[in-house]
C-alpha positions in Angstrom: 31.7 -26.8 11.2 33.8 -23.8 12.0 32.7 -20.7 13.8 32.1 -18.7 10.6 29.8 -21.4 9.3 27.9 -21.5 12.6 27.4 -17.7 12.5 26.0 -17.9 8.9 23.7 -20.7 9.9 22.4 -18.7 12.9 21.9 -15.7 10.6 19.8 -17.8 8.2 17.7 -19.2 11.1 17.2 -15.6 12.3 16.0 -14.5 8.8 13.7 -17.5 8.5 12.2 -17.0 12.0 11.7 -13.3 11.5 10.2 -13.9 8.0 7.9 -16.5 9.5 6.7 -14.0 12.1 6.1 -11.2 9.6 4.5 -13.5 7.0 2.3 -15.6 9.2 1.4 -13.5 12.3 0.7 -10.3 10.4 -2.0 -10.8 7.7 -1.2 -9.6 4.1 -3.3 -6.7 2.9 -5.4 -7.6 -0.2 -6.2 -5.2 -3.0 -9.5 -4.4 -4.6 -9.3 -7.3 -7.1 -8.8 -9.8 -4.3 -10.9 -8.4 -1.5 -13.7 -6.6 -3.3 -14.9 -3.1 -2.7 -15.5 0.2 -4.6 -13.7 1.6 -7.6 -14.2 5.3 -8.4 -12.9 7.5 -11.1 -13.1 11.3 -10.7 -12.5 13.9 -13.3 -11.3 17.4 -12.3 -13.5 20.2 -13.6 -11.8 23.6 -13.1 -13.8 26.7 -13.0 -13.7 29.1 -15.9 -10.3 30.9 -16.0 -8.7 28.4 -13.6 -5.6 26.5 -14.7 -5.6 22.8 -14.0 -1.9 22.3 -13.3 0.1 19.6 -11.5 -0.1 21.6 -8.2 -3.9 21.6 -8.3 -4.1 17.9 -9.1 -1.6 17.1 -6.3 -3.6 19.1 -3.8 -6.8 17.4 -5.0 -5.2 14.0 -4.4 -4.0 15.1 -1.0 -7.5 16.2 0.1 -9.1 13.0 -1.3 -6.5 10.9 0.5 -7.2 12.6 3.8 -11.0 12.1 3.4 -10.5 8.4 2.7 -8.3 8.0 5.7 -11.2 9.6 7.7 -13.4 6.8 6.3 -11.0 4.3 7.9 -10.1 2.6 4.7 -6.4 1.7 5.5 -5.7 -0.2 2.3 -7.1 2.5 -0.1 -5.4 3.6 -3.3 -5.6 7.2 -4.5 -3.7 7.9 -7.7 -3.6 10.2 -10.7 -4.6 8.9 -14.1 -3.7 11.1 -17.1 -3.9 14.9 -16.8 -7.3 15.4 -15.1 -8.5 12.1 -13.6 -8.1 10.4 -10.2 -8.6 6.7 -9.6 -9.7 5.7 -6.1 -9.9 2.1 -4.9 -11.6 1.3 -1.6 -11.0 -2.4 -0.7 -13.5 -3.9 1.7 -16.0 -1.0 1.5 -19.6 -2.2 1.5 -21.6 1.0 1.6 -20.6 2.4 -1.8 -23.1 5.2 -1.8 -21.8 6.8 1.4 -18.2 6.4 0.3 -18.9 8.0 -3.1 -20.8 10.9 -1.4 -17.9 11.5 1.0 -15.3 11.4 -1.8 -17.0 13.8 -4.2 -18.4 16.4 -1.8 -16.9 19.8 -2.1 -17.0 20.5 1.7 -16.6 24.3 1.2 -17.1 25.9 4.6 -17.8 29.7 4.7 -18.8 32.3 7.3 -21.2 34.9 6.0 -23.3 37.7 7.5 -27.1 37.1 7.1 -29.7 40.0 7.0 -33.2 39.8 8.3 -34.5 38.5 5.0 -32.2 35.6 5.1 -29.9 36.9 2.4 -26.3 36.0 2.6 -23.4 38.5 2.2 -20.0 37.8 0.8 -17.8 35.1 2.4 -15.8 36.6 5.3 -13.9 33.5 6.3 -13.5 30.0 4.8 -12.7 26.6 6.0 -9.0 27.3 5.3 -9.0 29.1 8.7 -9.9 25.9 10.6 -7.4 24.1 12.7 -9.6 21.1 13.6 -13.2 20.1 13.9 -14.7 17.4 16.1 -18.0 16.1 17.3 -19.3 17.4 20.6 -22.8 17.4 22.3 -25.0 20.2 23.6 -26.8 20.3 26.9 -29.6 18.1 25.6 -27.1 15.5 24.2 -27.6 16.5 20.6 -24.6 16.1 18.4 -22.9 19.2 17.0 -19.6 20.1 15.4 -17.1 22.0 17.5 -14.3 23.8 15.6 -11.1 25.5 16.5 -9.4 28.0 14.2 -5.7 28.5 13.5 -3.9 31.6 14.7 -4.7 33.7 11.6 -8.3 32.4 11.5 -8.9 33.2 15.1 -7.6 36.8 14.6 -9.9 37.3 11.6 -12.8 35.7 13.5 -12.3 38.0 16.5 -12.4 41.0 14.1 -15.6 39.8 12.4 -17.4 39.2 15.7 -16.2 42.5 17.2 -17.4 44.6 14.3 -20.8 42.8 13.7 -22.3 42.5 17.2 -26.1 42.1 17.0 -25.9 40.6 13.5 -26.4 37.0 12.4 -23.4 35.1 11.3 -24.3 32.2 9.0 -22.1 29.1 8.7 -22.6 27.4 5.4 -21.3 24.2 4.0 -21.4 23.9 0.2 -23.7 26.9 0.1 -26.3 25.5 2.6 -26.8 27.3 5.9 -26.0 25.0 8.7 -26.5 27.4 11.5 -26.9 31.2 11.9 -26.3 32.3 15.5 -26.6 35.9 16.7 -23.3 37.6 17.4 -23.5 38.8 21.1 -19.9 39.9 21.4 -16.4 39.5 20.3 -15.1 35.9 20.2 -11.3 36.1 20.6 -10.6 32.4 21.1 -11.5 31.3 17.5 -13.6 28.5 18.9 -17.2 27.8 18.0 -19.8 25.2 17.2 -21.9 24.3 14.2 -25.3 23.1 15.2 -28.1 21.6 13.1 -30.3 18.5 12.9 -27.3 16.2 12.8 -27.3 12.5 13.6 -24.1 11.3 15.3 -23.0 9.7 12.0 -23.7 12.8 10.0 -21.8 15.0 12.5 -18.8 12.6 12.4 -18.7 12.6 8.6 -19.1 16.4 8.3 -16.2 16.8 10.8 -14.1 14.4 8.7 -14.8 16.5 5.6 -13.9 19.7 7.4 -10.7 18.3 8.7 -9.7 17.0 5.3 -10.4 20.4 3.7 -12.3 21.5 0.7 -11.5 20.2 -2.7 -9.2 22.7 -4.4 -10.9 22.0 -7.7 -14.3 20.7 -8.5 -14.3 16.9 -9.2 -17.1 14.9 -10.8 -17.5 11.2 -10.4 -17.5 9.8 -14.0 -17.3 6.1 -13.1 -18.3 3.9 -10.1 -17.8 0.2 -10.1 -18.4 -2.3 -7.3 -16.0 -5.3 -7.3 -17.5 -8.3 -5.7 -15.5 -10.2 -3.0 -16.5 -13.5 -4.7 -14.2 -12.6 -7.6 -11.3 -12.1 -5.2 -12.1 -15.4 -3.3 -12.1 -17.3 -6.6 -8.9 -15.7 -7.7 -7.2 -16.5 -4.5 -8.4 -20.1 -4.6 -7.2 -20.5 -8.2 -3.9 -18.9 -7.3 -3.4 -21.3 -4.4 -4.1 -24.3 -6.6 -1.7 -23.0 -9.3 0.9 -22.4 -6.7 0.6 -25.9 -5.1 0.8 -27.6 -8.6 3.7 -25.4 -9.7 5.7 -25.8 -6.5 5.0 -29.6 -6.5 6.3 -30.0 -10.1 9.3 -27.8 -9.5 10.2 -29.6 -6.2 10.0 -33.0 -8.0 12.1 -31.8 -10.9 14.8 -30.3 -8.7 14.9 -33.4 -6.5 15.2 -35.7 -9.5 17.9 -33.8 -11.4 20.0 -32.5 -8.6 19.4 -34.9 -5.7 20.7 -33.3 -2.4 21.1 -29.8 -3.9 17.6 -30.2 -5.3 16.2 -31.0 -1.9 18.0 -27.9 -0.5 16.6 -25.8 -3.3 13.1 -27.0 -2.4 13.7 -25.8 1.2 15.1 -22.6 -0.2 12.0 -22.1 -2.3 9.8 -22.3 0.8 12.2 -19.8 2.4 11.7 -17.6 -0.6 7.9 -17.6 -0.1 8.3 -16.7 3.6 10.8 -13.9 2.9 8.6 -12.6 0.0 5.5 -12.3 2.2 7.5 -10.9 5.1 8.9 -8.1 3.0 5.5 -7.3 1.6 4.0 -7.1 5.1 7.0 -5.1 6.4 6.5 -2.3 3.8 2.7 -2.5 4.3 2.2 -3.3 0.6 -1.2 -4.4 -0.8 -1.3 -7.6 -2.7 -3.2 -7.6 -6.0 -3.6 -10.1 -8.9 -0.7 -8.4 -10.9 1.3 -8.7 -7.7 0.7 -12.4 -7.5 2.0 -12.5 -11.1 5.1 -10.7 -10.0 5.6 -13.2 -7.2 5.3 -16.2 -9.5 7.8 -14.6 -11.9 10.2 -14.0 -9.0 9.8 -17.6 -7.8 10.9 -18.8 -11.3 13.9 -16.5 -11.0 14.7 -18.0 -7.6 14.7 -21.5 -9.0 16.6 -20.4 -12.1 19.4 -19.0 -9.8 19.7 -22.3 -8.1 19.8 -24.2 -11.4 22.7 -21.9 -12.6 24.7 -22.6 -9.4 24.0 -26.3 -9.3 25.1 -26.8 -12.9 28.3 -25.0 -12.0 28.8 -27.4 -9.0 28.2 -30.4 -11.3 30.7 -29.1 -13.8 33.3 -28.8 -11.0 32.6 -32.3 -9.7 33.1 -33.7 -13.2 36.5 -32.0 -13.3 37.5 -33.9 -10.3 37.1 -31.3 -7.5 36.0 -32.3 -4.0 32.4 -31.7 -3.0 33.3 -28.8 -0.7 35.5 -27.3 -3.3 32.9 -27.8 -6.0 30.3 -26.0 -3.8 32.6 -23.0 -3.3 33.6 -22.8 -6.9 30.0 -23.3 -8.1 28.6 -20.5 -6.0 31.5 -18.1 -6.8 31.2 -18.7 -10.6 27.4 -18.6 -10.6 26.9 -15.5 -8.5 28.1 -13.0 -11.2 25.5 -14.3 -13.7 22.7 -14.2 -11.1 23.6 -10.7 -10.0 23.7 -9.4 -13.6 20.3 -10.8 -14.5 18.7 -9.6 -11.3 20.1 -6.1 -11.6 18.6 -6.0 -15.1 15.2 -7.1 -13.7 15.4 -4.5 -10.9 16.1 -1.7 -13.5 13.0 -2.9 -15.4 10.9 -2.9 -12.3 12.1 0.6 -11.5 11.0 1.9 -14.9 7.6 0.2 -14.5 7.2 1.8 -11.0 8.2 5.3 -12.1 6.1 5.5 -15.3 3.4 3.0 -14.6 0.1 3.5 -12.7 -2.1 1.3 -10.5 -1.7 -2.4 -11.1 1.5 -1.9 -13.0 3.1 -0.3 -10.0 1.9 -3.2 -7.8 3.5 -5.6 -10.2 6.7 -3.6 -10.1 6.8 -3.6 -6.3 6.3 -7.4 -6.0 8.8 -8.0 -8.8 11.4 -5.9 -6.9 10.8 -7.6 -3.6 10.8 -11.0 -5.3 14.1 -10.3 -7.0 15.7 -9.3 -3.8 14.3 -12.3 -2.0 15.5 -14.6 -4.8 19.0 -13.3 -4.4 18.9 -13.8 -0.6 17.8 -17.4 -1.0 20.2 -18.3 -3.8 23.3 -16.5 -2.5 22.9 -17.0 1.2 20.3 -19.5 2.3 20.9 -22.2 -0.3 24.7 -22.1 0.2 24.5 -22.2 4.0 22.0 -25.1 4.0 23.9 -27.1 1.4 27.2 -26.6 3.1 25.7 -27.4 6.5 24.2 -30.7 5.2 27.5 -31.8 3.6 29.4 -31.1 6.8 26.9 -32.5 9.1 26.3 -35.7 7.3 29.9 -36.0 6.0 28.7 -36.5 2.4 31.5 -37.5 0.0 29.7 -39.4 -2.8 29.0 -37.3 -5.9 25.9 -39.3 -6.7 24.2 -37.2 -4.1 24.7 -34.3 -6.6 23.5 -36.2 -9.6 27.1 -36.8 -10.9 28.6 -40.2 -11.5 32.4 -40.5 -11.7 33.9 -43.2 -13.8 
């Protein structure tokens, strides 16, 4: 084997080792249909005279996404559906009531003056002036919410406190008074606390809502569905059985028809699986049932690519070419057909991703990754392994390729 062949072999080994590490060491994220969790549909309800445009929906999705990140659901999905709906998937969430409450709450923070009769004046400042909010504790160890305002908010807060010394400043959340301290003097720093009968958990959730911001448009929950983890477990178990049966039949077929190249193709198919999972984990993708369908389709494409190349090799051997020459010609003649078909598939996946939603996008992502992985295995890994085997074992008999010469 020459130096060029050794370099290619080392490259393939590096790809396989790296793929093994990413595929095995780092667990693959599972979607709602595989892991179970909560499925929520919200519908935007703009106030009278308010226009529900793309900007309002984009801001709504952004705020919802920040809230869900505050819940610690790293594999969540927040996406628009139609003109006025948002679909939220929370894999692994068990307390559905708390999650739904957090998602749909308006979280409108306002600062208002309060008179002696408890009546509230007009809002003087809103939650948009907040820079951050976090849980702290008073002298008695009771949880409270400490807030810090941005530059503009601090300036306005200083003016409000300076001009209203001796009055009560009520801090309300969604119209409910949380605390109403007396203004004893100007507060130039823009820092303050929100006290109340909070538990630690309530204080943390309220701080999360304030940091995420108020919903830019009212959103009502129109559907809530709990997906059981047992469905996902059953789907995964069935997928594993289907995969073992399919791979077993494919491996036997390739070995019977193509002999040595078939054995190499079986190894390449295993490499394809490693690379596929490695690429999914590398981009932090979430695997769903449609995604598994995309993987299976991609696996078929990977085998098909090998079949195209091996048939070209067999044709060259029948024409009297040497084994090494037939391998080179088989790959060079087969690659153009493989690239053409894969480019078409990639374009289809791109269209699905751009115009599809939810599960369709998941299918498009796995199909794209699988297509790329199939090209890597067919064009690089299969060729390097087959060439290495021929050179290493000095194979000269065409029977190893399923071809008998007269």
